[in-house]
C-alpha positions as CSV (number, residue, x, y, z in Angstrom):
1,M,17.6,34.6,28.1
2,K,19.9,31.6,28.7
3,I,20.1,28.9,26.0
4,N,20.8,25.4,27.3
5,K,23.4,24.0,24.9
6,N,22.5,20.4,25.8
7,N,18.8,20.9,25.0
8,Y,19.8,22.3,21.5
9,S,22.2,19.5,21.0
10,H,19.3,17.0,21.8
11,Q,17.1,18.9,19.5
12,I,19.5,18.6,16.6
13,E,19.9,14.7,17.3
14,I,16.1,14.3,17.0
15,K,16.0,16.2,13.7
16,K,18.8,14.1,12.4
17,S,17.1,10.8,13.4
18,T,13.8,11.8,11.9
19,K,15.6,12.9,8.7
20,T,17.4,9.6,8.6
21,L,14.1,7.6,9.2
22,I,12.5,9.6,6.1
23,L,15.4,8.9,3.9
24,E,15.4,5.3,4.7
25,F,11.6,5.0,4.3
26,L,11.9,6.8,0.8
27,N,14.5,4.5,-0.4
28,K,12.7,1.3,0.7
29,E,9.3,2.6,-0.2
30,L,10.2,3.9,-3.6
31,K,12.2,0.7,-4.6
32,E,9.2,-1.6,-3.6
33,E,6.8,0.7,-5.6
34,G,4.9,-1.3,-8.1
35,I,3.1,0.0,-11.2
36,K,1.1,2.7,-9.2
37,K,3.5,5.4,-8.2
38,N,2.7,7.3,-4.9
39,S,2.6,11.0,-4.8
40,D,4.7,13.0,-2.2
41,S,1.4,13.6,-0.1
42,M,0.6,9.8,-0.3
43,L,4.2,9.0,0.7
44,A,3.7,11.3,3.7
45,E,0.5,9.6,4.8
46,I,2.2,6.1,4.5
47,F,5.4,7.5,6.5
48,Q,2.9,8.8,9.3
49,A,0.9,5.5,9.5
50,K,4.1,3.5,9.9
51,T,6.0,5.8,12.2
52,N,3.4,7.8,13.8
53,I,5.5,10.9,12.8
54,K,3.7,13.5,11.1
55,V,5.6,15.1,8.1
56,S,4.4,17.3,5.2
57,R,4.4,16.7,1.5
58,K,7.0,19.3,1.1
59,T,9.4,17.6,3.5
60,I,8.8,14.4,1.6
61,S,9.4,16.2,-1.6
62,K,12.7,17.9,-0.3
63,Y,14.1,14.6,0.8
64,R,13.0,12.9,-2.3
65,E,14.8,15.5,-4.5
66,E,17.9,15.1,-2.2
67,L,18.0,11.4,-3.1
68,K,17.7,12.4,-6.9
69,I,14.4,10.5,-7.3
70,P,11.9,12.0,-9.8
71,S,8.4,12.9,-8.8
72,S,5.6,10.3,-9.4
73,L,4.6,11.4,-12.8
74,K,8.4,11.0,-14.0
75,R,9.3,7.7,-12.4
76,E,9.0,4.7,-14.4
């Protein structure tokens, strides 16, 4: 089995750009959040609607925690 290094590098670039999109989305969305705090599953749905990229609630949670943003129940 031969691994194409160029293809692997391209896949890493795609993942990085998706991660960057999610992080930027979370920063923007959570700063503009009003009284109603969105759950991780709701944020995943909003992200998918805006970007047409499907992400799981767990992915949103992982990146939210990476940004040191508390859960919806703990945000003021």
